[in-house]
PASEBA-1860 file (N, C-alpha, C; in nm, 3 decimals):
! residues 251
1> MTIFYFTG> -3.740/-4.962/4.322/-3.753/-4.903/4.460/-3.694/-5.005/4.526 ~ -3.605/-4.935/4.658/-3.486/-4.995/4.758/-3.550/-5.025/4.864 ~ -3.532/-5.108/4.902/-3.576/-5.162/5.085/-3.527/-5.213/5.162 ~ -3.479/-5.124/5.277/-3.406/-5.156/5.357/-3.463/-5.218/5.521 ~ -3.413/-5.314/5.555/-3.451/-5.403/5.647/-3.381/-5.417/5.777 ~ -3.392/-5.466/5.860/-3.342/-5.497/6.022/-3.430/-5.620/6.035 ~ -3.409/-5.736/6.074/-3.474/-5.840/6.137/-3.391/-5.931/6.187 ~ -3.482/-5.985/6.303/-3.425/-6.087/6.392/-3.494/-6.209/6.370
9> TGNSLAAA> -3.628/-6.223/6.400/-3.685/-6.340/6.366/-3.782/-6.399/6.230 ~ -3.758/-6.275/6.162/-3.796/-6.306/6.007/-3.923/-6.216/5.980 ~ -3.958/-6.147/6.090/-4.106/-6.072/6.071/-4.107/-5.979/5.975 ~ -3.951/-5.885/5.982/-3.968/-5.793/5.887/-3.916/-5.798/5.783 ~ -3.845/-5.899/5.736/-3.790/-5.945/5.635/-3.909/-6.003/5.520 ~ -3.987/-6.097/5.605/-4.139/-6.145/5.562/-4.217/-6.046/5.483 ~ -4.202/-5.936/5.596/-4.265/-5.818/5.514/-4.189/-5.750/5.431 ~ -4.099/-5.720/5.444/-4.021/-5.642/5.341/-4.007/-5.751/5.192
17> KRFKGKLV> -4.016/-5.859/5.182/-4.010/-5.945/5.078/-4.166/-5.927/4.973 ~ -4.260/-5.862/5.036/-4.397/-5.849/5.012/-4.391/-5.712/4.903 ~ -4.309/-5.656/4.936/-4.284/-5.529/4.872/-4.232/-5.513/4.683 ~ -4.158/-5.650/4.679/-4.096/-5.664/4.544/-4.013/-5.559/4.484 ~ -3.905/-5.509/4.605/-3.842/-5.428/4.545/-3.699/-5.489/4.572 ~ -3.578/-5.400/4.609/-3.424/-5.456/4.607/-3.434/-5.444/4.745 ~ -3.393/-5.575/4.788/-3.367/-5.579/4.956/-3.252/-5.573/4.983 ~ -3.211/-5.464/5.071/-3.098/-5.445/5.144/-3.106/-5.467/5.271
25> SIPQVMKE> -2.987/-5.548/5.347/-3.005/-5.553/5.510/-2.923/-5.429/5.530 ~ -2.991/-5.361/5.696/-2.933/-5.289/5.768/-2.813/-5.309/5.822 ~ -2.781/-5.449/5.862/-2.696/-5.466/5.949/-2.549/-5.473/5.884 ~ -2.608/-5.526/5.720/-2.490/-5.550/5.606/-2.449/-5.431/5.552 ~ -2.540/-5.326/5.525/-2.480/-5.160/5.494/-2.435/-5.114/5.564 ~ -2.430/-5.115/5.749/-2.361/-5.031/5.810/-2.243/-5.081/5.766 ~ -2.153/-5.179/5.733/-2.042/-5.164/5.750/-1.994/-5.145/5.636 ~ -2.071/-5.033/5.543/-1.985/-4.958/5.450/-1.949/-4.797/5.518
33> SKLVFKDE> -1.885/-4.753/5.435/-1.843/-4.597/5.469/-1.930/-4.498/5.450 ~ -1.959/-4.504/5.305/-2.072/-4.450/5.255/-2.208/-4.492/5.248 ~ -2.272/-4.403/5.324/-2.452/-4.422/5.317/-2.530/-4.341/5.245 ~ -2.490/-4.307/5.128/-2.596/-4.244/5.037/-2.663/-4.354/4.919 ~ -2.791/-4.304/4.901/-2.874/-4.416/4.833/-2.987/-4.310/4.752 ~ -2.990/-4.374/4.618/-3.081/-4.321/4.582/-3.146/-4.411/4.467 ~ -3.279/-4.363/4.457/-3.404/-4.419/4.392/-3.551/-4.371/4.387 ~ -3.601/-4.384/4.343/-3.704/-4.328/4.272/-3.816/-4.362/4.427
41> AIGIIFPL> -3.830/-4.448/4.457/-3.876/-4.506/4.644/-3.807/-4.578/4.718 ~ -3.787/-4.544/4.840/-3.715/-4.607/4.938/-3.792/-4.639/5.042 ~ -3.774/-4.760/5.099/-3.849/-4.792/5.209/-3.761/-4.820/5.366 ~ -3.802/-4.847/5.442/-3.729/-4.880/5.579/-3.841/-4.931/5.665 ~ -3.775/-5.100/5.654/-3.875/-5.178/5.735/-3.833/-5.237/5.854 ~ -3.871/-5.242/5.978/-3.784/-5.265/6.087/-3.896/-5.312/6.199 ~ -3.861/-5.403/6.322/-3.939/-5.397/6.425/-3.907/-5.315/6.527 ~ -4.028/-5.332/6.623/-4.030/-5.211/6.722/-3.982/-5.284/6.813
49> YCLNPPKM> -3.885/-5.210/6.920/-3.843/-5.260/7.056/-3.892/-5.174/7.146 ~ -3.948/-5.202/7.262/-3.967/-5.073/7.354/-4.077/-4.956/7.304 ~ -4.124/-4.993/7.161/-4.200/-4.911/7.086/-4.100/-4.801/7.073 ~ -3.978/-4.851/7.005/-3.868/-4.772/6.937/-3.807/-4.846/6.821 ~ -3.734/-4.811/6.674/-3.672/-4.908/6.625/-3.563/-4.915/6.705 ~ -3.508/-5.051/6.664/-3.367/-5.082/6.713/-3.287/-4.981/6.733 ~ -3.188/-4.969/6.759/-3.070/-4.907/6.768/-3.005/-4.879/6.688 ~ -2.975/-4.985/6.619/-2.902/-5.013/6.485/-2.946/-4.944/6.364
57> VREFLCKA> -3.123/-4.932/6.377/-3.207/-4.885/6.293/-3.196/-4.728/6.298 ~ -3.192/-4.678/6.390/-3.220/-4.531/6.440/-3.066/-4.445/6.402 ~ -2.952/-4.569/6.439/-2.807/-4.518/6.365/-2.797/-4.503/6.242 ~ -2.851/-4.584/6.191/-2.875/-4.590/6.046/-2.950/-4.495/5.959 ~ -3.074/-4.451/6.027/-3.093/-4.301/5.962/-3.048/-4.216/6.015 ~ -2.982/-4.198/6.065/-2.885/-4.083/6.139/-2.787/-4.080/6.054 ~ -2.739/-4.177/5.998/-2.617/-4.155/5.909/-2.631/-4.163/5.728 ~ -2.735/-4.221/5.704/-2.799/-4.229/5.604/-2.843/-4.077/5.526
65> KFHTKYLF> -2.816/-4.114/5.392/-2.870/-4.009/5.304/-2.942/-4.055/5.161 ~ -3.068/-3.998/5.171/-3.186/-4.063/5.094/-3.219/-3.931/4.934 ~ -3.181/-4.014/4.826/-3.210/-3.932/4.760/-3.326/-3.986/4.669 ~ -3.452/-3.942/4.701/-3.590/-4.028/4.648/-3.668/-3.935/4.641 ~ -3.796/-3.957/4.573/-3.917/-3.882/4.555/-3.996/-3.960/4.654 ~ -3.990/-4.057/4.735/-4.080/-4.157/4.809/-4.025/-4.195/4.896 ~ -4.043/-4.128/5.004/-3.993/-4.239/5.168/-4.061/-4.264/5.252 ~ -4.111/-4.434/5.297/-4.169/-4.461/5.356/-4.100/-4.537/5.444
73> AVATYGNL> -4.181/-4.544/5.567/-4.118/-4.648/5.694/-4.247/-4.773/5.724 ~ -4.209/-4.872/5.737/-4.352/-4.931/5.835/-4.231/-5.039/5.977 ~ -4.332/-5.028/6.036/-4.280/-5.118/6.173/-4.359/-5.207/6.189 ~ -4.306/-5.342/6.214/-4.372/-5.452/6.282/-4.395/-5.444/6.427 ~ -4.486/-5.508/6.478/-4.459/-5.513/6.617/-4.596/-5.635/6.678 ~ -4.584/-5.631/6.787/-4.676/-5.778/6.869/-4.762/-5.720/6.928 ~ -4.754/-5.618/6.987/-4.880/-5.589/7.104/-4.932/-5.430/7.082 ~ -4.807/-5.354/7.110/-4.844/-5.190/7.109/-4.761/-5.118/7.064
81> AGASMQKL> -4.784/-5.017/6.967/-4.721/-4.951/6.862/-4.699/-4.785/6.967 ~ -4.764/-4.749/7.010/-4.717/-4.626/7.102/-4.734/-4.535/6.988 ~ -4.671/-4.434/6.982/-4.638/-4.337/6.966/-4.477/-4.327/6.895 ~ -4.477/-4.429/6.816/-4.334/-4.496/6.782/-4.305/-4.399/6.625 ~ -4.402/-4.379/6.556/-4.376/-4.356/6.409/-4.392/-4.179/6.424 ~ -4.490/-4.164/6.542/-4.503/-3.981/6.499/-4.361/-3.953/6.599 ~ -4.282/-4.049/6.673/-4.173/-4.002/6.725/-4.021/-4.022/6.619 ~ -4.067/-4.135/6.566/-3.951/-4.136/6.430/-3.952/-4.015/6.327
89> QKSVGEYR> -4.083/-3.986/6.315/-4.082/-3.866/6.233/-4.025/-3.750/6.258 ~ -4.045/-3.693/6.380/-3.954/-3.601/6.452/-3.867/-3.613/6.448 ~ -3.752/-3.728/6.451/-3.646/-3.713/6.475/-3.553/-3.719/6.354 ~ -3.608/-3.810/6.222/-3.565/-3.756/6.133/-3.544/-3.611/6.071 ~ -3.623/-3.549/6.142/-3.663/-3.427/6.078/-3.524/-3.323/6.108 ~ -3.460/-3.399/6.214/-3.361/-3.322/6.279/-3.226/-3.339/6.154 ~ -3.226/-3.466/6.058/-3.140/-3.527/5.958/-3.198/-3.427/5.844 ~ -3.329/-3.324/5.830/-3.332/-3.273/5.695/-3.450/-3.353/5.638
97> YRFDYMNT> -3.492/-3.480/5.643/-3.583/-3.534/5.563/-3.718/-3.575/5.663 ~ -3.800/-3.638/5.573/-3.898/-3.671/5.693/-3.990/-3.797/5.578 ~ -4.038/-3.901/5.621/-4.098/-3.977/5.547/-4.246/-3.942/5.492 ~ -4.258/-4.001/5.386/-4.433/-3.929/5.283/-4.493/-4.041/5.353 ~ -4.495/-4.160/5.418/-4.575/-4.283/5.444/-4.525/-4.351/5.568 ~ -4.592/-4.372/5.632/-4.560/-4.457/5.786/-4.668/-4.536/5.787 ~ -4.643/-4.629/5.844/-4.744/-4.731/5.909/-4.681/-4.860/5.961 ~ -4.795/-4.917/6.077/-4.726/-5.039/6.178/-4.810/-5.143/6.107
105> LLMVDNFL> -4.716/-5.257/6.155/-4.798/-5.400/6.097/-4.824/-5.479/6.163 ~ -4.904/-5.522/6.283/-4.944/-5.632/6.358/-4.906/-5.772/6.348 ~ -4.760/-5.827/6.422/-4.764/-5.972/6.399/-4.747/-6.050/6.520 ~ -4.690/-6.137/6.522/-4.662/-6.242/6.612/-4.555/-6.169/6.719 ~ -4.581/-6.144/6.843/-4.487/-6.085/6.947/-4.394/-6.227/7.003 ~ -4.287/-6.210/6.949/-4.195/-6.314/7.014/-4.090/-6.236/7.112 ~ -4.150/-6.129/7.192/-4.089/-6.052/7.307/-4.089/-6.162/7.457 ~ -4.019/-6.254/7.458/-4.031/-6.377/7.540/-3.997/-6.360/7.684
113> PNFEINEE> -3.983/-6.249/7.728/-4.019/-6.207/7.902/-4.140/-6.163/7.897 ~ -4.229/-6.131/7.776/-4.380/-6.127/7.827/-4.492/-6.197/7.747 ~ -4.454/-6.276/7.651/-4.533/-6.379/7.569/-4.496/-6.479/7.551 ~ -4.618/-6.576/7.562/-4.595/-6.717/7.530/-4.638/-6.755/7.394 ~ -4.510/-6.803/7.301/-4.531/-6.790/7.168/-4.666/-6.875/7.099 ~ -4.704/-6.989/7.176/-4.809/-7.041/7.132/-4.939/-6.974/7.108 ~ -4.960/-6.900/7.274/-5.067/-6.821/7.274/-5.041/-6.700/7.155 ~ -4.963/-6.659/7.092/-4.944/-6.523/7.037/-4.956/-6.588/6.873
121> IALLPEKK> -4.920/-6.718/6.873/-4.929/-6.797/6.745/-5.109/-6.800/6.725 ~ -5.161/-6.797/6.833/-5.302/-6.841/6.819/-5.407/-6.727/6.801 ~ -5.306/-6.631/6.840/-5.370/-6.484/6.793/-5.375/-6.421/6.664 ~ -5.301/-6.527/6.571/-5.242/-6.416/6.439/-5.395/-6.395/6.373 ~ -5.510/-6.518/6.396/-5.607/-6.459/6.310/-5.681/-6.320/6.303 ~ -5.648/-6.288/6.461/-5.744/-6.175/6.531/-5.632/-6.032/6.477 ~ -5.522/-6.066/6.437/-5.430/-5.927/6.428/-5.479/-5.925/6.266 ~ -5.516/-5.994/6.169/-5.535/-5.959/6.068/-5.390/-5.921/5.984
129> TEECLKQI> -5.334/-5.992/6.030/-5.167/-5.923/5.966/-5.164/-5.920/5.804 ~ -5.218/-6.041/5.748/-5.198/-6.041/5.589/-5.302/-5.945/5.532 ~ -5.401/-5.889/5.580/-5.533/-5.785/5.517/-5.438/-5.662/5.517 ~ -5.395/-5.633/5.645/-5.293/-5.512/5.653/-5.178/-5.499/5.548 ~ -5.142/-5.610/5.582/-4.990/-5.584/5.487/-5.065/-5.563/5.306 ~ -5.123/-5.658/5.284/-5.204/-5.621/5.168/-5.246/-5.435/5.151 ~ -5.304/-5.383/5.244/-5.325/-5.271/5.240/-5.210/-5.169/5.269 ~ -5.130/-5.197/5.306/-5.008/-5.102/5.313/-4.929/-5.129/5.199
137> AADIYERR> -4.939/-5.236/5.137/-4.853/-5.258/4.979/-4.919/-5.195/4.868 ~ -5.048/-5.174/4.899/-5.113/-5.108/4.803/-5.126/-4.959/4.815 ~ -5.108/-4.937/4.904/-5.084/-4.772/4.977/-4.932/-4.723/4.935 ~ -4.841/-4.811/4.938/-4.717/-4.796/4.880/-4.705/-4.754/4.760 ~ -4.772/-4.866/4.670/-4.774/-4.876/4.536/-4.856/-4.742/4.477 ~ -4.928/-4.704/4.542/-5.009/-4.579/4.473/-4.948/-4.463/4.518 ~ -4.807/-4.480/4.622/-4.755/-4.375/4.646/-4.850/-4.280/4.750 ~ -4.913/-4.360/4.843/-5.000/-4.247/4.901/-4.915/-4.171/5.037
145> HYVPKATK> -4.956/-4.079/5.065/-4.922/-3.989/5.170/-4.980/-4.002/5.321 ~ -4.929/-4.047/5.408/-5.014/-4.084/5.527/-4.882/-4.127/5.640 ~ -4.926/-4.040/5.772/-4.852/-4.036/5.890/-4.969/-4.070/5.998 ~ -4.951/-4.156/6.079/-5.074/-4.213/6.154/-5.054/-4.062/6.269 ~ -5.205/-4.097/6.372/-5.198/-3.976/6.436/-5.165/-4.080/6.594 ~ -5.070/-4.000/6.677/-5.088/-4.076/6.802/-5.192/-4.010/6.902 ~ -5.255/-4.107/6.996/-5.358/-4.067/7.085/-5.267/-3.997/7.191 ~ -5.360/-3.968/7.279/-5.266/-3.961/7.430/-5.239/-4.044/7.484
153> RDTELSVM> -5.271/-4.166/7.482/-5.269/-4.302/7.515/-5.049/-4.358/7.488 ~ -5.136/-4.354/7.336/-5.007/-4.391/7.304/-4.861/-4.289/7.334 ~ -4.899/-4.157/7.337/-4.810/-4.082/7.411/-4.720/-4.130/7.518 ~ -4.846/-4.171/7.599/-4.786/-4.163/7.774/-4.724/-4.303/7.730 ~ -4.786/-4.393/7.686/-4.730/-4.565/7.675/-4.535/-4.513/7.592 ~ -4.536/-4.436/7.486/-4.377/-4.410/7.469/-4.308/-4.337/7.554 ~ -4.363/-4.283/7.622/-4.290/-4.194/7.752/-4.258/-4.324/7.859 ~ -4.347/-4.372/7.889/-4.312/-4.511/7.982/-4.211/-4.595/7.918
161> CEPLMAQQ> -4.190/-4.597/7.791/-4.091/-4.710/7.783/-3.967/-4.643/7.715 ~ -3.961/-4.536/7.758/-3.819/-4.480/7.748/-3.736/-4.489/7.842 ~ -3.731/-4.566/7.957/-3.633/-4.606/8.045/-3.579/-4.717/8.010 ~ -3.660/-4.836/7.963/-3.673/-4.907/7.890/-3.586/-4.930/7.766 ~ -3.571/-4.840/7.720/-3.518/-4.807/7.577/-3.394/-4.770/7.596 ~ -3.374/-4.669/7.705/-3.231/-4.654/7.716/-3.156/-4.764/7.777 ~ -3.206/-4.854/7.851/-3.173/-4.963/7.936/-3.113/-5.056/7.829 ~ -3.262/-5.068/7.725/-3.174/-5.177/7.613/-3.039/-5.122/7.530
169> DKGENARE> -3.040/-4.974/7.506/-2.947/-4.929/7.417/-2.845/-4.938/7.467 ~ -2.810/-4.955/7.608/-2.666/-5.003/7.661/-2.594/-5.141/7.607 ~ -2.688/-5.193/7.545/-2.630/-5.331/7.467/-2.623/-5.438/7.555 ~ -2.656/-5.429/7.695/-2.612/-5.543/7.823/-2.699/-5.663/7.836 ~ -2.818/-5.637/7.758/-2.935/-5.723/7.788/-2.870/-5.892/7.757 ~ -2.777/-5.908/7.646/-2.726/-6.052/7.644/-2.701/-6.099/7.801 ~ -2.652/-6.030/7.868/-2.574/-6.111/7.964/-2.693/-6.172/8.085 ~ -2.830/-6.165/8.032/-2.923/-6.238/8.100/-2.944/-6.355/8.015
177> FSVNGNCI> -2.884/-6.390/7.909/-2.863/-6.487/7.824/-2.817/-6.639/7.901 ~ -2.858/-6.721/7.875/-2.757/-6.860/7.912/-2.758/-6.972/7.823 ~ -2.667/-7.068/7.832/-2.677/-7.190/7.719/-2.682/-7.271/7.770 ~ -2.756/-7.357/7.754/-2.808/-7.525/7.836/-2.677/-7.589/7.757 ~ -2.701/-7.723/7.799/-2.628/-7.839/7.776/-2.684/-7.894/7.618 ~ -2.747/-7.833/7.560/-2.769/-7.907/7.433/-2.690/-7.824/7.338 ~ -2.651/-7.728/7.358/-2.564/-7.710/7.286/-2.457/-7.770/7.219 ~ -2.450/-7.803/7.082/-2.378/-7.845/6.993/-2.298/-7.752/6.941
185> RCGICAKV> -2.279/-7.642/6.934/-2.157/-7.544/6.912/-2.155/-7.555/6.753 ~ -2.241/-7.557/6.676/-2.292/-7.506/6.566/-2.288/-7.348/6.490 ~ -2.277/-7.265/6.597/-2.241/-7.110/6.570/-2.364/-7.051/6.469 ~ -2.476/-7.115/6.486/-2.579/-7.045/6.423/-2.624/-6.926/6.508 ~ -2.599/-6.924/6.641/-2.654/-6.791/6.734/-2.551/-6.713/6.673 ~ -2.445/-6.714/6.646/-2.329/-6.623/6.630/-2.353/-6.586/6.501 ~ -2.404/-6.667/6.377/-2.423/-6.620/6.205/-2.553/-6.530/6.189 ~ -2.669/-6.554/6.273/-2.759/-6.476/6.262/-2.780/-6.334/6.390
193> CPADNITL> -2.659/-6.285/6.473/-2.681/-6.210/6.529/-2.621/-6.085/6.462 ~ -2.734/-5.948/6.432/-2.693/-5.892/6.358/-2.589/-5.765/6.422 ~ -2.532/-5.784/6.559/-2.477/-5.673/6.584/-2.314/-5.761/6.639 ~ -2.284/-5.869/6.532/-2.165/-5.922/6.592/-2.128/-5.954/6.727 ~ -2.222/-5.961/6.813/-2.222/-5.942/6.944/-2.206/-6.144/7.030 ~ -2.184/-6.222/6.919/-2.150/-6.344/7.011/-2.028/-6.400/6.942 ~ -1.941/-6.437/7.024/-1.829/-6.528/6.978/-1.841/-6.681/7.010 ~ -1.752/-6.734/6.916/-1.748/-6.903/6.949/-1.630/-6.943/7.003
201> AEQIKFHD> -1.584/-6.982/7.118/-1.453/-7.031/7.151/-1.485/-7.143/7.181 ~ -1.404/-7.155/7.323/-1.466/-7.274/7.406/-1.586/-7.298/7.455 ~ -1.658/-7.168/7.480/-1.779/-7.152/7.506/-1.831/-7.022/7.436 ~ -1.975/-7.034/7.428/-2.063/-6.943/7.335/-2.027/-6.813/7.452 ~ -2.012/-6.688/7.422/-1.983/-6.585/7.485/-2.056/-6.491/7.442 ~ -2.143/-6.393/7.512/-2.230/-6.317/7.449/-2.116/-6.156/7.495 ~ -2.147/-6.034/7.423/-2.071/-5.935/7.460/-2.148/-5.790/7.466 ~ -2.156/-5.687/7.490/-2.219/-5.570/7.533/-2.237/-5.497/7.439
209> KCESCFAC> -2.299/-5.574/7.286/-2.372/-5.471/7.170/-2.499/-5.544/7.102 ~ -2.543/-5.577/7.206/-2.690/-5.652/7.223/-2.776/-5.563/7.162 ~ -2.851/-5.601/7.042/-2.977/-5.559/6.992/-3.096/-5.534/7.043 ~ -3.094/-5.687/7.127/-3.214/-5.718/7.210/-3.321/-5.814/7.100 ~ -3.285/-5.861/6.983/-3.345/-5.906/6.882/-3.422/-6.037/6.914 ~ -3.355/-6.100/7.024/-3.354/-6.247/7.026/-3.354/-6.318/6.893 ~ -3.284/-6.289/6.826/-3.229/-6.406/6.691/-3.146/-6.544/6.753 ~ -3.074/-6.503/6.846/-2.964/-6.594/6.849/-3.069/-6.703/6.983
217> IHACPENA> -3.190/-6.644/7.011/-3.234/-6.752/7.113/-3.343/-6.830/7.006 ~ -3.424/-6.740/6.905/-3.528/-6.818/6.836/-3.450/-6.881/6.710 ~ -3.334/-6.841/6.677/-3.261/-6.942/6.575/-3.201/-7.034/6.609 ~ -3.144/-7.071/6.757/-3.094/-7.201/6.791/-3.121/-7.323/6.767 ~ -3.115/-7.427/6.663/-3.141/-7.561/6.626/-3.180/-7.649/6.765 ~ -3.136/-7.634/6.868/-3.128/-7.747/6.960/-3.190/-7.631/7.082 ~ -3.264/-7.523/7.092/-3.335/-7.488/7.227/-3.246/-7.461/7.304 ~ -3.121/-7.433/7.276/-3.022/-7.443/7.399/-2.980/-7.274/7.477
225> VHLKNEKS> -3.017/-7.157/7.389/-3.008/-7.031/7.444/-3.152/-6.994/7.495 ~ -3.107/-6.951/7.650/-3.266/-6.905/7.717/-3.231/-6.766/7.779 ~ -3.346/-6.708/7.826/-3.390/-6.606/7.908/-3.371/-6.658/8.037 ~ -3.363/-6.603/8.147/-3.381/-6.630/8.270/-3.510/-6.637/8.293 ~ -3.605/-6.505/8.244/-3.720/-6.492/8.282/-3.832/-6.526/8.173 ~ -3.795/-6.605/8.088/-3.869/-6.618/7.907/-3.975/-6.668/7.976 ~ -4.119/-6.612/7.952/-4.268/-6.710/7.919/-4.268/-6.826/7.897 ~ -4.148/-6.875/7.742/-4.205/-6.984/7.647/-4.071/-6.995/7.640
233> NVRWRNPE> -4.103/-7.141/7.631/-3.972/-7.262/7.581/-3.992/-7.260/7.452 ~ -4.093/-7.238/7.358/-4.130/-7.264/7.192/-4.043/-7.107/7.164 ~ -4.008/-7.136/7.047/-3.936/-7.019/6.941/-3.958/-7.005/6.836 ~ -3.945/-6.865/6.761/-4.049/-6.840/6.654/-3.966/-6.792/6.529 ~ -3.976/-6.851/6.411/-3.936/-6.781/6.320/-4.005/-6.778/6.225 ~ -4.045/-6.684/6.171/-4.154/-6.627/6.042/-4.160/-6.751/5.927 ~ -4.262/-6.803/5.908/-4.261/-6.929/5.836/-4.198/-6.888/5.720 ~ -4.207/-6.781/5.636/-4.196/-6.710/5.522/-4.042/-6.691/5.483
241> VTLEELIQ> -3.999/-6.668/5.633/-3.815/-6.675/5.593/-3.756/-6.754/5.668 ~ -3.684/-6.849/5.554/-3.580/-6.957/5.609/-3.429/-6.895/5.675 ~ -3.347/-6.993/5.795/-3.262/-6.932/5.834/-3.161/-6.935/5.811 ~ -3.136/-6.967/5.655/-3.064/-6.939/5.582/-3.063/-6.767/5.495 ~ -3.180/-6.723/5.498/-3.186/-6.622/5.469/-3.154/-6.512/5.576 ~ -3.176/-6.533/5.706/-3.137/-6.449/5.806/-3.020/-6.466/5.866 ~ -2.922/-6.617/5.811/-2.819/-6.577/5.807/-2.748/-6.493/5.747 ~ -2.769/-6.488/5.577/-2.756/-6.372/5.470/-2.769/-6.253/5.532
249> SNQ> -2.878/-6.246/5.602/-2.897/-6.078/5.651/-2.798/-6.015/5.761 ~ -2.775/-6.110/5.846/-2.744/-6.054/5.997/-2.562/-6.090/5.965 ~ -2.528/-6.189/5.918/-2.366/-6.228/5.970/-2.307/-6.104/5.881
END
């Protein structure tokens, strides 16, 4: 089994590691010219931003060719999933394939403009992440076919988020990032960026290819990178993922 993943703060990588397949970083594989993959089972694991897969994941799904008997997708999210999976199934239909299994996994929400990290960590027992992950893994092991149905409210939420997604896709969100005097110029922010959007010269410079994953903010060892409107000064990296794993995934 081959599992392609996109991760900013480790949530999706932590989930991907539980499926015991060959792990392939989407930011890394997108650097290749030929995106044709063959395996008995292939999975795509990614976070939801604005109730949609990250732009790079959508580009990967557009360009890739999968030769497999079983194709599945798992999206990690922190608050609401909306009609994300139903929209994704419809969009990949344009590329002449479809997912056999789709599901979502509720985890810590690290979207700093809306959520306080300590409060999110406190909510973990209610989210039953481990229980849900075990069930999804069992479903995939048994090659179950399943696509969740979207409620009217789910669809309405996804429609509401479309302008936010369009703005995010411009890649300009890093313009709102700032670096304070704590910065020691270690370059970790650039190393964990999946889009090569950060350069380190006389100062940290953010460009216009931002995926809005916030990896640079959460991974900074000195808590030097900030959002103007962040709700929390606390940072999050999934405890099952090391900083080195994030760097290897995204550098």
